[in-house]
C-alpha positions in Angstrom: 58.2 -47.4 -57.9 61.8 -48.7 -56.1 62.7 -46.7 -53.3 65.7 -46.3 -52.5 68.4 -45.2 -48.9 70.9 -42.1 -49.3 74.3 -43.5 -49.1 74.3 -41.3 -46.2 72.2 -43.7 -44.1 73.4 -46.3 -44.1 75.6 -47.1 -40.1 77.4 -50.2 -41.4 81.1 -49.9 -42.1 83.4 -51.3 -43.8 87.4 -51.0 -44.6 88.6 -52.1 -47.4 92.5 -50.8 -49.1 92.8 -48.6 -52.5 93.3 -52.4 -54.2 90.0 -53.7 -52.9 87.8 -50.4 -53.5 89.7 -50.2 -57.5 88.3 -54.0 -57.8 84.7 -53.3 -56.5 84.5 -50.5 -59.0 85.9 -52.0 -61.0 84.3 -55.9 -61.8 81.6 -54.7 -59.8 82.6 -57.2 -56.6 85.6 -58.8 -54.7 87.0 -60.8 -52.6 88.9 -60.1 -49.2 90.3 -62.2 -46.0 89.8 -60.6 -42.1 90.2 -61.3 -39.0 87.1 -59.7 -37.9 83.8 -60.7 -38.3 82.1 -58.9 -40.5 77.5 -59.9 -41.2 75.6 -60.4 -44.5 74.7 -56.9 -45.9 74.8 -53.3 -46.8 78.3 -51.5 -45.7 79.3 -48.6 -46.7 83.0 -48.3 -47.6 85.5 -46.6 -45.5 89.2 -46.2 -47.0 91.7 -47.8 -44.7 94.9 -46.2 -45.9 92.8 -42.3 -45.5 90.3 -42.8 -43.0 87.8 -41.0 -45.7 84.0 -42.8 -47.2 83.0 -43.3 -50.4 80.3 -42.6 -51.6 78.7 -46.2 -53.0 77.8 -49.5 -50.5 78.6 -52.9 -51.2 76.7 -56.3 -50.0 78.9 -58.8 -48.6 77.2 -61.5 -50.3 79.5 -64.8 -48.7 80.6 -65.9 -45.7 83.0 -68.7 -45.3 85.4 -69.3 -42.2 88.6 -71.7 -41.6 91.0 -72.2 -39.3 94.7 -72.4 -40.1 94.7 -76.0 -39.0 92.0 -77.1 -41.4 93.5 -75.5 -44.0 97.1 -77.0 -43.7 95.6 -80.1 -43.2 93.1 -79.9 -46.0 95.1 -77.9 -48.7 99.3 -78.4 -47.7 101.4 -76.1 -45.4 103.3 -74.3 -48.9 99.6 -73.8 -50.0 98.7 -71.3 -47.0 100.1 -68.1 -46.1 100.8 -68.2 -42.1 101.4 -64.4 -42.4 97.8 -64.3 -42.6 96.7 -65.3 -39.4 99.3 -62.6 -37.4 96.5 -61.1 -36.0 94.3 -64.3 -35.3 94.6 -66.1 -31.6 95.2 -69.0 -32.2 93.3 -71.7 -32.8 91.1 -69.4 -34.0 89.5 -68.4 -37.3 90.0 -66.1 -40.3 86.8 -65.4 -42.6 87.0 -65.2 -46.8 84.3 -62.8 -48.0 82.6 -62.0 -51.2 81.6 -58.9 -51.8 79.7 -57.2 -54.8 78.8 -53.2 -54.9 75.0 -52.5 -53.9 73.2 -51.1 -57.0 69.7 -51.6 -56.0 69.3 -50.5 -52.1 71.4 -47.5 -52.1 71.3 -44.1 -54.3 74.6 -43.8 -54.5 76.8 -42.3 -57.0 79.9 -45.2 -57.2 83.4 -43.9 -58.1 86.2 -42.7 -56.5 86.8 -39.3 -54.5 88.4 -36.9 -56.1 88.2 -34.0 -53.9 87.9 -34.4 -50.4 86.1 -31.3 -48.7 87.9 -29.5 -45.4 86.1 -28.9 -42.1 
């Protein structure tokens, strides 16, 4: 028997926007860029536009990092969006993530919340 953890017991959260949430639910995965470093592993999703926890979890599968100057040197200045580094101190790195919908470890009903309860 394969035991799963209840979604409410996932302590790590990661904030995603509506576009990324829809992408994960529709395709089972997405990529995103962040100045914040998140560890690999399972995270519960928090909608960064309405601040609600979603009823699904993701697994950060892959992390890459790059500096602005490193990408400019490799790809050329025309290919690098300097606005991605607005919240990143000069010379620091930005992180690129591949996340997948977690299906094996967490007991969840992935889907968009359509109603919320008031406290």
